[in-house]
C-alpha positions in Angstrom: -13.6 -24.5 52.4 -10.3 -24.7 50.6 -7.6 -22.2 50.8 -4.9 -21.9 48.1 -1.7 -19.9 48.4 0.4 -19.1 45.3 4.1 -18.1 45.6 5.1 -15.9 42.7 8.8 -15.9 43.8 8.6 -12.2 44.2 9.4 -10.4 47.5 6.5 -9.6 49.7 4.2 -6.7 48.7 5.9 -4.5 51.3 9.2 -4.9 49.5 7.7 -4.3 46.0 9.5 -1.7 43.9 8.2 0.6 41.3 9.7 0.3 37.9 9.4 3.2 35.4 10.7 3.2 31.9 10.3 4.7 28.5 9.7 3.0 25.2 10.8 4.9 22.1 9.9 3.6 18.6 10.8 5.0 15.3 8.0 6.9 13.5 6.2 4.8 10.9 3.1 5.0 8.7 -0.1 4.1 10.6 -0.9 1.2 8.2 2.5 -0.4 8.7 2.0 -0.3 12.4 -1.5 -1.8 12.0 -0.1 -4.7 9.9 2.7 -5.4 12.4 0.1 -5.6 15.3 -2.3 -7.8 13.3 -5.0 -5.1 13.0 -7.3 -4.5 10.0 -6.1 -2.1 7.3 -8.2 0.0 4.9 -8.1 -1.7 1.4 -8.4 -0.2 -2.0 -10.8 -2.2 -4.2 -12.7 -1.7 -7.5 -16.5 -1.6 -7.4 -18.5 -1.1 -10.6 -15.4 0.2 -12.3 -14.7 2.8 -9.7 -11.8 2.7 -7.2 -13.1 2.6 -3.7 -11.4 2.4 -0.3 -13.0 0.0 2.1 -12.7 1.7 5.4 -12.5 0.0 8.8 -15.7 -0.7 10.7 -15.5 0.3 14.3 -17.9 -0.7 17.0 -20.1 2.1 18.2 -19.0 3.8 21.4 -20.8 2.9 24.5 -22.6 5.6 26.4 -20.9 6.7 29.6 -22.9 5.9 32.7 -24.1 9.1 34.4 -24.0 9.2 38.1 
């Protein structure tokens, strides 16, 4: 059996400190935020001569386990 110990350079857990903070960002349009975070964005396209918005496809929600 091999035992490995890793030193993070941080004080021991008994000396750990809690850090709290607040991040404030300027309001921006949702699509701009999605672009900046490399997420998909709805796209306006033309299909059969009609303007259509291709919406995002989301994965179906998983059922919550009861119990």
